[in-house]
Steps between C-alpha positions, in 0.01 A plus 500: 500500500541160343544215743857431388595866534347524846667176613843635389437824686351325803193721467223245554319552828521215748253226414460605137576255220466762226467868435171673427400500134430871536868564586641321194717736293291442184168538678298798391213450741592808707369366829659572836541149636774589749288781649201263523707232666642741756154649573339151523756380755478822705120517489419132568801388697530204260778394266500462123667211316541467124519139382580337166228244519246347737411151370166512679654532847335684789417784521465517121302198387392609148572874542815703414476672841446386856522602866609272782424737788857629511584602142351574164631263232510599139585235241614562143221440248522766223273728706602834651669459841383844605139412430527163681658646811264800515202265471627287789568799719145620432371159611693543824358850558142399420503176702367512855782521758427149627577357152812703419747245638338198336616338183332682210303704756300192602328492161657180364578300295706227659526309825579787737277669755226651288189678610164410354421822313158563358528532120330843506750622763788355299376663178469841667844467655652418163333789322610737784857371453487570128355848546765586764765371264377739230520790744857415607632408155596851383728541805708208374480582127273206428279552195132420545522275194715257705232458763221243455132595493382543860251214486711252299551267799155494661268209561191691391498863385153536644659481848694822450396814682687738268424815699608333827820362346587836345438685827716252694784517247493880510501499882796263511684708235454817705636320807802381303577832325733639770717187478537503119839582350539827314537483123 
């Protein structure tokens, strides 16, 4: 629904400044943002907030998404809200438990409490996130064409253990399957 329509109907969830682009009446993307949001909150125990803009504030910095340890934040930027939220939830799932309550999973950027992560470990974590996102995407009607290449955000592609990342993503997907919403 358009922001003005939602505001008149009082339909915006608490903390949201806007509706999801995927729920706009003229949107033809076909994704299931509401189902993803509900599943993300239930599965992670974290909130989701949709914002109009970020202006470089924490936990965003230069990104259209962020995580402050309590909620996933998705800013408007012409990108697909379903893809952005699914990617962040995958980061949460892939991150070690000791980093799940840290701003941006302890990976940075910014001035928060960040863990020194070896670039090879970081690259493999990012690729695992992307591969898990591809496995989960059909559940939420997200087309593969809306998902970036798995190694687009790595320091050095030579660091990537593709077989290891694929096996980990598949293992996590199997563990998540029982919690996934039905189509």
